[in-house]
C-alpha positions in Angstrom: 43.0 70.6 214.5 41.6 69.6 211.1 38.2 70.8 212.2 39.7 74.3 212.8 41.3 74.2 209.4 38.1 73.2 207.7 36.1 75.9 209.5 38.7 78.6 208.5 38.7 77.3 204.9 34.8 77.5 204.9 34.9 81.0 206.2 37.4 82.0 203.6 35.4 80.4 200.8 32.2 82.1 201.9 34.0 85.5 202.1 35.4 85.1 198.7 32.0 84.1 197.4 30.5 87.3 198.9 33.3 89.3 197.3 32.6 87.8 193.9 28.9 88.7 194.4 29.7 92.3 195.3 32.1 92.8 192.4 29.5 91.4 190.0 27.0 94.1 191.3 26.6 96.8 188.7 25.8 99.6 191.1 27.8 101.1 193.9 25.2 100.2 196.5 23.6 97.0 197.9 20.3 96.6 199.8 20.6 95.1 203.3 17.4 94.6 205.3 15.6 97.1 203.1 18.3 99.8 203.4 20.5 100.8 200.6 24.2 101.2 201.5 27.5 101.4 199.7 29.2 98.1 199.3 32.8 99.4 199.6 33.0 99.0 203.4 31.6 95.5 203.2 34.2 94.6 200.6 36.9 95.9 202.8 35.6 93.9 205.8 35.4 90.7 203.6 39.0 91.3 202.3 40.2 91.6 206.0 38.4 88.3 206.7 40.1 86.6 203.8 43.5 88.0 205.0 42.8 86.8 208.6 41.9 83.3 207.3 45.1 83.2 205.2 47.2 84.1 208.3 45.5 81.5 210.4 45.9 78.8 207.8 49.6 79.7 207.5 49.9 78.9 211.2 48.9 75.3 210.5 51.5 74.8 207.7 54.6 72.8 208.7 57.7 74.9 209.0 61.4 74.3 209.5 63.7 76.3 211.7 67.3 76.4 210.7 70.1 77.6 212.9 73.8 77.6 212.8 76.0 77.6 215.8 79.3 79.4 216.0 82.5 77.4 216.2 
């Protein structure tokens, strides 16, 4: 399981790095494979990736279930 966690943390870190790069870009567009395109859709996809990673990592966190029976 620790390999899964490490992979998810790596993906999350890479996505955050790409977000930082995009936000540091002065213009509203980026060049990908020689084509200029707006970076807003890419930013949204990267944010979704980070959110997915956060949800997956939360699944690995220990948790406690409390219940109370009726008497």
